[in-house]
FIDO-350774 format. One record per residue (C-alpha): x, y, z. Coordinates in steps of 0.1 Angstrom, whole numbers, padded with zeros to 4 digits, always signed. Example, Ala and Ser with C-alpha at 12.3 -4.5 7.8 and 13.67 -1.06 7.14 Angstrom:
// FIDO-350774
+0123-0045+0078/+0137-0011+0071/
// end
This chain:
// FIDO-350774
+1223+1105+1503/+1248+1131+1497/+1237+1165+1505/+1253+1181+1534/+1228+1194+1562/+1228+1198+1599/+1203+1194+1628/+1204+1232+1632/+1187+1244+1600/+1151+1243+1602/+1133+1215+1583/+1162+1188+1584/+1149+1159+1599/+1167+1137+1624/+1168+1111+1596/+1185+1136+1576/+1211+1144+1604/+1218+1109+1606/+1223+1104+1571/+1242+1134+1570/+1267+1126+1600/+1273+1090+1586/+1282+1108+1554/+1307+1132+1566/+1325+1103+1583/+1330+1084+1553/+1360+1081+1535/+1343+1091+1500/+1383+1091+1482/+1394+1062+1470/+1431+1067+1464/+1440+1029+1458/+1422+1004+1436/+1397+0983+1452/+1388+0944+1441/+1351+0948+1449/+1348+0986+1439/+1356+0977+1403/+1337+0945+1405/+1307+0966+1418/+1312+0990+1386/+1315+0956+1362/+1348+0946+1359/+1365+0917+1373/+1400+0929+1381/+1416+0897+1386/+1449+0913+1384/+1447+0925+1417/+1442+0891+1432/+1462+0864+1411/+1484+0855+1414/+1477+0851+1453/+1502+0874+1474/+1532+0852+1490/+1536+0859+1526/+1567+0878+1532/+1594+0846+1539/+1612+0867+1569/+1580+0876+1586/+1570+0840+1583/+1600+0828+1598/+1596+0851+1626/+1560+0843+1632/+1569+0803+1631/+1581+0799+1665/+1555+0823+1678/+1528+0803+1666/+1542+0769+1676/+1543+0783+1718/+1509+0799+1710/+1494+0766+1698/+1511+0749+1729/+1499+0771+1755/+1465+0774+1744/+1461+0732+1743/+1475+0734+1776/+1459+0761+1795/+1429+0776+1774/+1397+0752+1789/+1367+0768+1764/+1341+0747+1785/+1353+0756+1821/+1358+0794+1809/+1322+0793+1795/+1309+0773+1828/+1324+0798+1852/+1317+0830+1828/+1352+0841+1835/+1389+0835+1815/+1415+0835+1845/+1440+0863+1849/+1468+0835+1846/+1457+0827+1810/+1455+0864+1801/+1492+0869+1821/+1503+0838+1801/+1491+0853+1764/+1509+0885+1773/+1545+0868+1781/+1540+0855+1749/+1538+0886+1732/+1500+0880+1721/+1488+0915+1728/+1514+0931+1706/+1511+0908+1675/+1505+0938+1649/+1521+0963+1670/+1554+0974+1653/+1587+0963+1668/+1599+0996+1675/+1575+0999+1704/+1577+0967+1721/+1555+0946+1692/+1560+0914+1674/+1556+0932+1643/+1537+0907+1627/+1512+0905+1594/+1473+0904+1590/+1480+0868+1579/+1497+0857+1613/+1477+0877+1632/+1447+0860+1619/+1462+0824+1623/+1469+0833+1657/+1435+0845+1662/+1424+0811+1647/+1444+0790+1668/+1428+0802+1699/+1392+0809+1688/+1395+0773+1679/+1394+0764+1718/+1379+0795+1732/+1363+0823+1713/+1361+0839+1747/+1398+0840+1751/+1403+0850+1716/+1379+0879+1720/+1401+0897+1745/+1430+0894+1719/+1409+0907+1691/+1391+0936+1710/+1423+0946+1721/+1445+0946+1689/+1418+0950+1663/+1396+0980+1674/+1412+0987+1709/+1440+1011+1714/+1469+0997+1693/+1452+1000+1655/+1440+1037+1660/+1470+1046+1678/+1490+1033+1651/+1474+1047+1623/+1465+1080+1637/+1486+1085+1671/+1514+1112+1673/+1550+1100+1680/+1545+1110+1716/+1512+1090+1719/+1527+1057+1704/+1560+1063+1727/+1536+1063+1758/+1510+1039+1751/+1519+1011+1727/+1547+0997+1748/+1522+0994+1775/+1494+0978+1749/+1520+0952+1734/+1530+0943+1771/+1492+0932+1781/+1477+0963+1794/+1443+0952+1782/+1424+0982+1757/+1388+0986+1746/+1369+1009+1722/+1342+1026+1736/+1316+1040+1710/+1281+1025+1717/+1255+1042+1738/+1220+1030+1749/+1207+1052+1722/+1237+1050+1699/+1247+1019+1675/+1252+1022+1643/+1237+1056+1644/+1261+1081+1660/+1242+1111+1655/+1227+1106+1694/+1258+1104+1708/+1253+1118+1745/+1288+1114+1759/+1306+1148+1757/+1340+1161+1760/+1347+1198+1770/+1378+1216+1769/+1387+1230+1803/+1391+1270+1808/+1428+1265+1811/+1430+1247+1778/+1448+1222+1796/+1425+1191+1793/+1390+1179+1784/+1363+1170+1810/+1349+1137+1798/+1310+1131+1811/+1289+1103+1795/+1283+1062+1798/+1296+1037+1769/+1274+1004+1767/+1285+0969+1756/+1324+0976+1759/+1345+0947+1753/+1373+0943+1777/+1360+0972+1791/+1357+0959+1826/+1394+0948+1831/+1410+0969+1805/+1437+1000+1815/+1435+1017+1782/+1405+1030+1763/+1394+1047+1732/+1362+1067+1739/+1342+1087+1713/+1327+1119+1726/+1312+1149+1715/+1332+1181+1715/+1319+1215+1712/+1315+1232+1673/+1341+1257+1668/+1356+1275+1639/+1381+1250+1618/+1364+1218+1631/+1341+1203+1607/+1304+1195+1617/+1279+1209+1638/+1282+1184+1666/+1318+1173+1657/+1327+1135+1671/+1363+1136+1687/+1382+1104+1697/+1401+1103+1732/+1425+1079+1749/+1415+1072+1784/+1431+1052+1812/+1410+1037+1833/+1424+1042+1867/+1418+1079+1864/+1392+1095+1887/+1361+1093+1873/+1360+1064+1855/+1339+1036+1866/+1324+1004+1858/+1288+1006+1861/+1276+0971+1853/+1289+0938+1839/+1269+0927+1809/+1258+0891+1805/+1248+0873+1775/+1236+0843+1756/+1271+0831+1744/+1306+0843+1746/+1306+0836+1784/+1340+0844+1793/+1343+0879+1775/+1345+0913+1796/+1322+0931+1788/+1300+0962+1807/+1286+0995+1809/+1317+1024+1815/+1307+1055+1835/+1325+1087+1829/+1321+1115+1852/+1344+1149+1849/+1368+1128+1838/+1402+1149+1829/+1414+1138+1799/+1450+1158+1792/+1446+1178+1758/+1474+1157+1744/+1453+1122+1742/+1430+1137+1720/+1436+1114+1690/+1441+1125+1656/+1419+1157+1660/+1388+1175+1671/+1360+1161+1648/+1379+1131+1636/+1363+1107+1659/+1337+1092+1636/+1359+1089+1606/+1386+1068+1631/+1362+1047+1643/+1350+1036+1609/+1384+1034+1596/+1397+1013+1626/+1366+0992+1624/+1375+0985+1587/+1409+0973+1593/+1395+0954+1626/+1368+0934+1607/+1393+0911+1592/+1400+0892+1628/+1359+0882+1626/+1362+0864+1597/+1391+0844+1608/+1375+0835+1642/+1342+0822+1616/+1367+0801+1592/+1384+0783+1626/+1350+0774+1639/+1340+0760+1602/+1368+0737+1603/+1361+0726+1639/+1324+0721+1626/+1338+0700+1598/+1356+0679+1617/+1334+0670+1643/+1307+0665+1618/+1326+0644+1594/+1336+0620+1620/+1302+0616+1636/+1287+0610+1600/+1313+0582+1593/+1309+0564+1626/+1274+0567+1637/+1254+0540+1624/+1216+0541+1613/+1193+0518+1593/+1222+0499+1587/+1247+0523+1572/+1268+0556+1586/+1245+0587+1585/+1269+0602+1563/+1261+0576+1534/+1222+0593+1538/+1218+0620+1510/+1203+0643+1540/+1232+0641+1562/+1259+0639+1534/+1247+0671+1516/+1253+0691+1551/+1287+0672+1554/+1294+0685+1517/+1284+0719+1521/+1303+0722+1553/+1336+0711+1535/+1330+0734+1503/+1321+0764+1525/+1350+0761+1549/+1372+0763+1518/+1357+0794+1506/+1358+0808+1541/+1396+0799+1544/+1405+0812+1511/+1385+0847+1516/+1404+0851+1548/+1437+0841+1536/+1434+0864+1505/+1419+0894+1526/+1449+0893+1545/+1474+0891+1520/+1457+0922+1500/+1459+0941+1536/+1495+0931+1541/+1504+0942+1503/+1492+0979+1512/+1488+0989+1475/+1448+0983+1478/+1420+0995+1497/+1401+0969+1513/+1372+0985+1529/+1349+0966+1512/+1366+0934+1510/+1368+0935+1544/+1331+0942+1554/+1324+0916+1528/+1342+0891+1549/+1327+0899+1581/+1292+0896+1565/+1299+0865+1545/+1317+0846+1573/+1295+0856+1601/+1263+0844+1586/+1280+0812+1570/+1295+0802+1605/+1260+0805+1616/+1245+0786+1590/+1271+0756+1593/+1273+0754+1633/+1233+0750+1625/+1241+0718+1607/+1268+0709+1627/+1242+0706+1656/+1218+0690+1635/+1243+0666+1620/+1251+0654+1658/+1213+0652+1669/+1208+0653+1705/+1243+0653+1713/+1249+0686+1693/+1222+0702+1716/+1236+0686+1747/+1263+0707+1766/+1301+0690+1765/+1302+0689+1801/+1269+0668+1801/+1284+0647+1773/+1317+0645+1793/+1301+0633+1824/+1290+0601+1805/+1319+0590+1788/+1311+0607+1751/+1331+0628+1731/+1325+0662+1745/+1323+0684+1711/+1314+0718+1724/+1285+0726+1695/+1264+0739+1719/+1286+0763+1730/+1298+0772+1695/+1261+0777+1684/+1256+0804+1711/+1290+0818+1710/+1285+0822+1672/+1251+0839+1670/+1268+0877+1683/+1289+0877+1650/+1261+0884+1628/+1255+0917+1651/+1291+0930+1666/+1314+0951+1649/+1286+0961+1624/+1254+0941+1622/+1243+0924+1588/+1221+0948+1578/+1245+0978+1585/+1278+0960+1565/+1248+0956+1534/+1238+0991+1535/+1275+1001+1542/+1283+0984+1510/+1253+0994+1489/+1265+1031+1495/+1298+1022+1481/+1282+1001+1453/+1261+1031+1440/+1289+1056+1448/+1298+1058+1411/+1263+1066+1398/+1260+1092+1426/+1292+1110+1415/+1282+1111+1381/+1244+1113+1383/+1233+1123+1420/+1225+1158+1412/+1203+1145+1383/+1182+1130+1414/+1185+1153+1438/+1153+1174+1443/+1167+1198+1463/+1183+1214+1433/+1170+1237+1408/+1159+1227+1376/+1187+1243+1357/+1213+1227+1378/+1196+1191+1375/+1193+1197+1338/+1230+1204+1335/+1236+1171+1354/+1217+1152+1332/+1235+1165+1302/+1270+1157+1316/+1255+1118+1330/+1240+1110+1297/+1277+1116+1280/+1291+1092+1303/+1266+1065+1305/+1268+1067+1264/+1302+1053+1267/+1295+1033+1301/+1266+1013+1295/+1277+0999+1262/+1309+0989+1283/+1289+0966+1305/+1275+0950+1277/+1309+0941+1258/+1337+0919+1269/+1346+0884+1269/+1333+0860+1296/+1336+0825+1274/+1362+0801+1265/+1391+0801+1262/+1395+0829+1288/+1408+0823+1322/+1420+0789+1305/+1450+0793+1334/+1424+0780+1362/+1415+0744+1342/+1387+0729+1356/+1377+0760+1371/+1379+0783+1344/+1344+0784+1339/+1336+0796+1372/+1360+0825+1365/+1343+0833+1331/+1309+0830+1351/+1322+0856+1376/+1334+0878+1345/+1298+0878+1329/+1283+0885+1362/+1299+0914+1372/+1293+0932+1343/+1254+0923+1348/+1256+0934+1380/+1267+0964+1373/+1239+0967+1351/+1214+0957+1375/+1225+0983+1398/+1220+1010+1372/+1190+1003+1362/+1176+1003+1398/+1190+1038+1402/+1171+1045+1371/+1137+1029+1384/+1139+1039+1420/+1157+1073+1418/+1164+1089+1453/+1140+1061+1470/+1167+1034+1456/+1182+1039+1495/+1149+1031+1508/+1149+0997+1489/+1170+0981+1515/+1162+0942+1505/+1170+0949+1468/+1202+0967+1475/+1212+0938+1497/+1208+0913+1471/+1234+0934+1448/+1257+0935+1479/+1253+0893+1482/+1258+0890+1447/+1289+0908+1448/+1303+0889+1478/+1295+0856+1461/+1313+0866+1434/+1343+0877+1453/+1339+0840+1472/+1343+0825+1433/+1369+0845+1428/+1387+0840+1463/+1381+0800+1463/+1398+0799+1426/+1429+0817+1430/+1434+0801+1467/+1430+0769+1444/+1456+0774+1421/+1481+0786+1451/+1479+0754+1466/+1482+0732+1433/+1513+0756+1427/+1525+0746+1465/+1516+0711+1463/+1517+0701+1428/+1494+0667+1421/+1469+0675+1446/+1434+0680+1429/+1418+0682+1464/+1416+0721+1464/+1403+0722+1433/+1374+0697+1442/+1365+0719+1468/+1367+0751+1449/+1345+0740+1424/+1320+0725+1447/+1321+0763+1467/+1317+0779+1432/+1287+0757+1423/+1270+0767+1458/+1278+0804+1451/+1265+0805+1417/+1233+0791+1425/+1227+0819+1453/+1240+0842+1427/+1215+0831+1400/+1185+0831+1426/+1191+0867+1436/+1191+0881+1404/+1157+0861+1395/+1147+0883+1428/+1157+0913+1417/+1123+0918+1399/+1107+0892+1413/+1103+0896+1448/+1075+0898+1480/+1097+0931+1494/+1066+0954+1489/+1038+0930+1504/+1057+0922+1537/+1071+0959+1541/+1034+0966+1540/+1025+0939+1565/+1053+0948+1589/+1037+0985+1590/+1004+0973+1595/+1015+0948+1625/+1039+0977+1642/+1004+0998+1644/+0985+0968+1660/+0963+0956+1629/+0974+0922+1640/+0971+0919+1675/+0945+0893+1677/+0970+0870+1664/+0989+0872+1695/+0962+0858+1717/+0963+0827+1736/+1000+0835+1750/+1010+0847+1787/+1023+0885+1790/
// end
């Protein structure tokens, strides 16, 4: 998990190389504090998130007229049902958004952008996504992971002055990383860039799959292998390049179509002997994968905003229908089975909004490392959004399954839940699947233990080094472990949270229990822990829900401060925390009592055709 190696060393497996490539690109150092990092270590560092940071008044004042214009434009010109039906967002809509400055929301003003915060950016995306997720995807793919973010973070001044004004003015951009054999594992990347003999440009060849915005983009960030050479880390380094799509050799090989998001522009891009000027190399040779991971860390804050906006829409549609639709002599919302769904929807929508606002505020402060919070928000919101849209469809019954166009044709409320359902499914896959997000967060959750005791469990090291590491680790844990038991998580701690104090005390206690559980798992499984992915996933999910509890309580406190006397935020936070606590307790129980090994054996046997007889009676 943490030992360097490369493919050209004999006896090193492809799996080992993949781990080493990922480990080499990982941000291994923590220069700033992290709420989630400390939570996994057994400390609920409330001082990092409470009181809730306020939006800068000057920035909020600049954002307000833009958001008002964007909302008006979206209501008047963005027709999600039409764009879904036609599989196309009109050029006039994209041009109208560009005229508003919507493609440069976070681009600094000196480069032609609006220079607004992550909070304002999230609110802009939520407005557009509430009408059409496909249209919002153009803005997000362009700004969150397209040219603007990596250029702002890693570009030279010359690169910024050349490309950021173009991006801010509306020249679409895209991020080209995925290939047919490369998803979350970059070790198999086949796109290559070779420096020309005269050293003036790189020759780019390869093919990229599922490039969102790609077919309609003018600018790309492309990841490619560059030759190994002295001074560049890695045997097969990956580098990032700014590529213009009107250059010779760049072509759209295929337009991809999907279950949902029918209006997005996504396709296969092919590069044939494309001459990329040397000055278009981003950051440096061999830095591409690290650039991609850092860019994704920042970009992942946008998707939760989409999901939170969706949850609010599901709630509005469901609560109105539950109050109006009468069955068995009463509105269906008075029947417990439906009421439970609507109540959960309200509580979870509040929690989703709380996490989005808190994560954006943390990002804006610039004092914290939020890579784990961004990954957690992407994971939790995408899965929660899928749960809630499923409930919303169920509450609406047959009308939830029917298309908006069909409903509209007979004069009924054309609530587009069927479209939302299709559009929401991809959230669990792109920008890092749920499984990859859990593995990413799990790696950081055990990082402390690997740094202290990694050499103890590394069978490749000589016995003398392992024994020395054991002595050092023993001295560390003699202090660390008792500290995960000691601490006061009972009354009257967190009394300032009022009725929500019990949830904060619960989070404080369970953060220490989580740290102990991770440590016990390290002792039990040693280096094999990385193979216990469901066990690690439970730890991650516990940490995520502890963050949800904290964010919900902190958000409720802020809303009460802003609107004294309104107890409704407390009611929603209380319900959201109760749901999170039930999930946390169930996952702690499942750490020791689960069916993981049995189901793994069944899966292996199924893949070995042992149960092929079960598939009889169906057509090929």
